[in-house]
C-alpha positions in Angstrom: -8.2 12.3 -6.4 -5.1 10.2 -6.0 -4.1 6.6 -6.6 -1.9 4.7 -4.2 0.5 1.7 -4.3 3.2 0.2 -2.1 6.7 -0.7 -3.4 9.2 -3.0 -1.8 12.8 -3.5 -2.9 11.6 -6.5 -4.9 8.0 -6.0 -5.7 5.5 -3.3 -6.9 1.9 -3.3 -6.0 -0.9 -2.3 -8.4 -2.5 1.2 -8.3 -5.6 1.4 -6.1 -8.1 4.2 -5.8 -7.9 4.5 -2.0 -5.3 4.0 0.7 -7.2 1.4 2.6 -7.4 -0.9 -0.4 -3.7 -0.3 -1.2 -2.9 -1.3 2.4 -5.0 -4.4 2.2 -3.2 -5.7 -0.9 0.2 -4.5 0.4 0.0 -7.3 2.9 -0.1 -9.8 0.1 3.1 -8.5 -1.5 5.0 -8.4 1.8 5.0 -4.7 2.2 3.6 -4.7 5.7 0.9 -6.0 8.0 -2.5 -5.0 9.3 -3.0 -5.1 13.0 -6.2 -7.0 13.6 -7.4 -5.2 16.7 -6.9 -1.6 15.6 -7.0 -2.1 11.8 -3.7 0.0 11.5 -1.2 -0.7 8.8 2.5 -1.0 9.6 4.9 -0.9 6.6 8.0 -3.0 6.8 11.5 -1.4 6.4 12.3 -0.1 2.9 8.6 0.0 1.9 7.5 3.1 0.0 4.1 4.5 -0.6 3.7 6.1 -4.0 0.9 8.5 -4.7 -0.1 10.0 -8.0 -3.1 12.0 -9.4 -5.7 9.7 -10.7 -6.1 9.9 -14.5 -9.1 11.8 -15.7 
């Protein structure tokens, strides 16, 4: 299992247990946007996705 978070040049998101939750909250920190019709996430320029193994 992995944890996910998005990072912008000025903000860091919290770690989330799944990618969909991380994408949802990434919108709030200005890391991207969710398209309403398709539900796809689009990250803004200079946004990074970090992944790390979840702690046991």
